[in-house]
N, C-alpha and C positions, 0 to 999 in steps of 0.2 A: 525634535519631533514632539516635544511635550505639548499636550493640549490638542493634538491632532486627533480627529475621529477616524477610526479604522473599522471597517465592516468586513467580516469574513462570511462568505456564503457557502453553505453546504446543503446537502439534501436532508440530513438528519442531525438532530442535536447530539446524538451519540457520537457522531464523527467529530463535532466540535469539541466535545468533552474528552473523549478518549484518544483520538488520533491527533488533534491539534491543541489539546489542553495545555501542555507545557509551553508551546510556542505562544499561545494567546496570553498566558500569564506573563511571559517575558516581555511581550509588547506592552502590556499594562504596566509592568515594572519600569519600562522605558519612558513612562509618562503619557502614553497614548490612551485615549478613551476607546476601549475595545468593545465592539458590538458583534454578536454572532447571530446570524439569521439562518433559519432552517424551518422545516416542517415542525409542528408542535410535537413535544415528546416529554419524557420524564426526567430529562437531564438539566433542566433550568437551574435547580438549586446547586448542582455541581458546578455549573458555569458561573453562577454568582460567587461561589467560593473562590473562583479563580480571578475575580474582578471583571467578569465579562457579563454584559447585559445581553439578554436573549430576546430576539424579536421573532415570534412565531409567524410562519407564512402558510396560508391555508391551501395554496395550489401547488405546492411542491410535492412531486411524487417520484418514486424510484422506477415505476413501470412506464412503458410506452403509452402515453395518453396525450395525444396532440392537442385536444381541447383544453385540458388542464395546463399543459405547457404554455399555450398561448395566453391563458389567463394569468399564469405565473409571471410572464413578461410584464403585463399590465400592472400586476400587484407590485412587482419589484420596482418599476419606474416610480410608482407612487411612494413606496417606502424610501427609495433613494432621495427623492425630491423633498420628502418630509424630514428625513434625518440629516441630509446634506453632508455625507461623509467626505473627508478629504481623500480617502483611499477606499476602493472596493476591491477586495481580494477574493476571487472565485476559485472553486476547486472542481475539476472535471469529474465525471462526464457531463451530466445534464446541466447543473448549475453553472458550469464553466462555459457552456454555449449561450444559454439565454441570459445568464447573469452578466456576461460581458456586454451583450447587446443592450440590455436594459440600462446598465450603468452608463453606456455611451449616450443612449437616448435621454437619460436624466441629467446629462452634463456633469457627471462626476469627474473631477480633475485628473485623478490617477486611477487607472484600472490595471490590476495585476492578476494573472491567472497562474495556478500551479497545475502542471500536467502530471497527474499521478500515474498515468499509464494510458496511452491512446487505446481506444476501444476497438482497435482493429490491428491485426498482425498479418504477416505474409501468408499465413495459413487460411485466412478468411476469404470469402468469395470476393470477386471483383466488385460486385454491387455494394457489399458492406464496406469495403475499403474506400470506394468512391464516395459514399455517403459520409462516413466518419471523417475521412481526410478533408472532404469538401467543407463540412461544417466547422472543423477545427481551423481551416484556413480562413474562412470568412470571419469567424469569431475572433481570431487573433488580430484582425484589423482593428478591433475595438479596444485592444489592450495596449499598454505602454511597455509591459514586460511579460515574458512567458518564462516562468520558473519551471524547469524541466527536471524531474527526478532521475530519469533514466537516460543514459548516454545514447542508447539505441533509438529512443524517441526523439532525442535532439537531432540526430542525424536524419531521421525521417522528416522532421519539420523543416530542416534546411532543404531537403529534396523537394518539399512542397512549396519552397520559396517564401516561407515565413522569414522576414528580414533577420539576418544574422545578428544584428546588434540589438534585437529584442530578446534573443534567447540567452538564458542564464542557466548553466548547469548547476542544479541545486543539490542533487543527491537526496538522500533520506537519512533520518537520524532517530535515535531513541535515547532515553535517559540511561546512561551507562552506570549510574549509581543504583537506580532501581533494578535494572537487569544486570546481574553480576553472578559469578559463581558463589555457591554457598559452601559452608563447612560440612564435614561428614555428618554431624549431628542433625543439621537442618535437612540434609538430603534424606537421612534415615527417617525422620519424622514425616517428610512429605511422601516417601514411598510407603510408609505404614498407612497413611491416610488413603493412598491409592489402593491399598490392599494387595501390594505386591511384595514378594520376598526378595532377599538379597540375591538369590540365584536366578530370578526371573529377569528378562530383558524387556525394558519398556520402550516402545516406539510410539511417541506421542505427537499429536498435532493440535493446533489451536487456530480457530477461525470460525466464521459463520458457516452454518450447516447448509451449504448449497452444493449441488452436484458439480458446479464449475471448479470447485476446489479439488476435484479428483477423488471424491469420496467413494465412488463406485469402484475405482481401481484399488483404493486402499482396502475396502471391505473384501474385494476379491483376493487381494494379496493376503489378507488376514486369514481367509478360509484356507488358502494353501499352507500358510505358516502353521496353522493349527495342526496340520498333518506332519509337516516336515520339521518344525521347530516349536513344539508345544510350550517351550519356556518363554516364548515371545508374547507379550501382552500389548495390544494396541489400545491406546488411550486417546479419546477424542474430546476436546474441550471447546465449547462454543454454543451459542444460542441458535435455535431455529430461526428462520427468516421467512415467514409466510408471505411477506410482501414481494418476494422474488419468485418468478415463475419456476425456477429450478430449485426452490427450497425443499429440504427434506420434510416429510410429514412425520407425525408421531409414530405412524405405522412403520415408516422407514427406520426410525431410531430404534423401535422395538425389535425389528428384524435384525438389525446390526448387532444389538446386544444378545440376541438369541443364539448367535454363532458361537458364543462361549468364550472367545478370547478378545472381544472388543468391549471396552467400557466407555460409555457415553456419560460425561460428567455435566453436560449442560453449560450454561454461562457461569463464569467465575471471575471475580474481581482480583484474585490473588495469583494471577498466572505467573508472576515473577517468582513465586515460591514453588510452583509446579514444574517449571522448566528444568531446574537442577535435578529433579527426580527422574527425568527422562534419560535413558541411555543414548537415544538418538531422537531427532526431530524429523518428521516426514511432511513433505508438502508436494503432493502430486497434482498441482493445479494445472488447468488448461491455459489460464491467462493471469498474469500478474504485472503490476507496474514496477513496484520495488517493495517486496513483501515485508511488512513490519514484523510479522510473527517469526519469520526466519532470522531476521536481524536480532530479535529479542532472544531467541534460542542460542544463537551464536554468541551473543554477549554473556549469556549464562554458562558458556563453556560446553555447549552441547553440539556434537556434529550434526549436520543437516543432510538428509536425503531429499532431493527435490528434482522436479522435472527440468529438462534442458530447454528453458524458455526465457524470453526477455524478463528481467527482474530477478529471477532465481539465479541467472548467470552472474548478476552483479553482486549477489550475496555469497554464493558458494564458489569457492575455488576448488574445482573438481579434483579429487584425490588428495587435497590438502586440508580443507575445512569440512569436507563432506563429499557426497557423491551426486552426480547428475545422471538422470535416467530419462529415456524417451517418454514423451507424453502419451497418455492413454495406453500404457503397457503394464498391466498388473504383474506379469511374470518378471519383468525387469525390476520393478519396484520390490517384489518379494526377494529377488536375488540380491539386491543391494542391502536390504534389511538383514538378510542372512549373512552376507559378507561381513557386515559390521558386528552382528551378534556373535560371530565366531571369533572376534579379535578385540578383546577389551583394551589391550595396549594401544591398538590403532585408534580406537574410539577416544581414548584419553589424549593421544597426540593430536588428533583432529580437533578435539574440544579446546585444547590450549591454543592451537593455531586460530580457531574461530574467534576466541576472545581477543587475541592480538589484532586480528583483522577488524573486529568491531571497534576496538579502541582507536585504530588508525583511520577508519572510514565511516563509522556509523554514529558519530557523536552528534546529538541534536543541537548542541551549542553552535556547531558550525553552520547548520541549516538556519538557525535563528540569526546568526551574524550576517549571512549572505542576504537573507530577507530584509533585515533592518537596513543594511547597506543599500539595497535596491530602493526601499522606501525613501531613504534620505536623499538619494540622488534624484529621484523623480519629483519629490516635493520641492527640492531646490529649484528645479526647472521642469514643470509638468509637461512641457513640450518635448523634453528630451526622451531618450529611450535608455534602457539599461546598458551597462557596459557590455561590450561584445564578449562572447565566450572565446577564450583563447583557442586558437586553431590547434594547438597541441592537444587540448582536451578532446577535440573532435577526432584528431588523428589517432588518439589512443583508444577509440571505440573498439577497434579490432582486437586490441590487447585485452580489454575487459570482456569481450565476447569470444575469447579464444576457444577454439574447439566447437563453436556453435555453427549451425548451418547458415545463419544470417550474417555473422561477423560484423564488420563495420558498416554494412549496407543498411541495417535496420529493416523497416518494412518498405518494400518498394512502392513507389507511387503508381496509381492505376495508369493504364496505357493512355498516353496523350496528355497526362496531367501536367507534366513539366513543360509542355509547350504552351500552356495557357498563362495569362496574366503577366 
């Protein structure tokens, strides 16, 4: 694959640098010329240090803007024709839709898409599911391979009749050397920086400050915990996201801090040093694909309390590496935090189990290997498709989602969908 030009398309350059950075560096190390394309941003220098050239795109947005999206397709076709990449690799949601279409229109030989999490679940309205699933099905006709992070999404795509031999179960991964347990001295220093004592219990979370992450429920649980367990401190790490309609405002951040037991740290680049200072990690999200922050916390030996949704189910083994709670239920969230706060020995056991699971399932080297293997196969014969996903993996969906409401069925197709095409 040496000398081949590979272009990865995302909405923001931060996603290229922070979420895909280690993978892009690995592809460059494999001899590929790696290009990242996204909206303009401040991460171009970081990408350059990884050996990645950045191409800014003026019409990519994260919000619903049909006019801009249409112009983005035109802009992408021009960029693809100018750069003539051998592979275009898109990432959902929006770039995965119009990026695949634009690459096909531009005649790119190999188009690959990663499904980080379908933007519809069984809890959504029929209209939303019909639109999301319909767009995904149409866009998938423009790709040679669909790398699916979550087994539940893979089952859903099969039900939508995306060809089975296009689907590759990718999983998700992190750098297990960067995210690892720390010794007692490092933990003590991190807790001192957080301003917490040895006797306090830290329930921390890391992520963008958007309400979809379940922050309303987390703050409500914190208010209850202030009365019932005043030794519990809730630490929230992450930047505000004004581009998102459900982003927290500065007033929201101030109100959370005013509660007394919530500490808002803002954006941090050293989260690998903060996780080990947490006694537990909390992720009360409404929607996840395969949550990186929960994997990072697990790799650092921290038990995870998360909602019982797609993605979180793939990270947390309920009762073994953490606890799963119902979505949008602040009392259940507070109960789970109290349960672990009461039992340090159980937290330690869960933390050890979480690290073992991370070593077995969340190594980003495996993700890189699967992706490079897919690239190589498709470059050898651009008309081919990816190797079929083993049927055993699909059959195992129920095991990974054990105890969930959806089980192996994933998100059901909208009425009548399976009768089409």
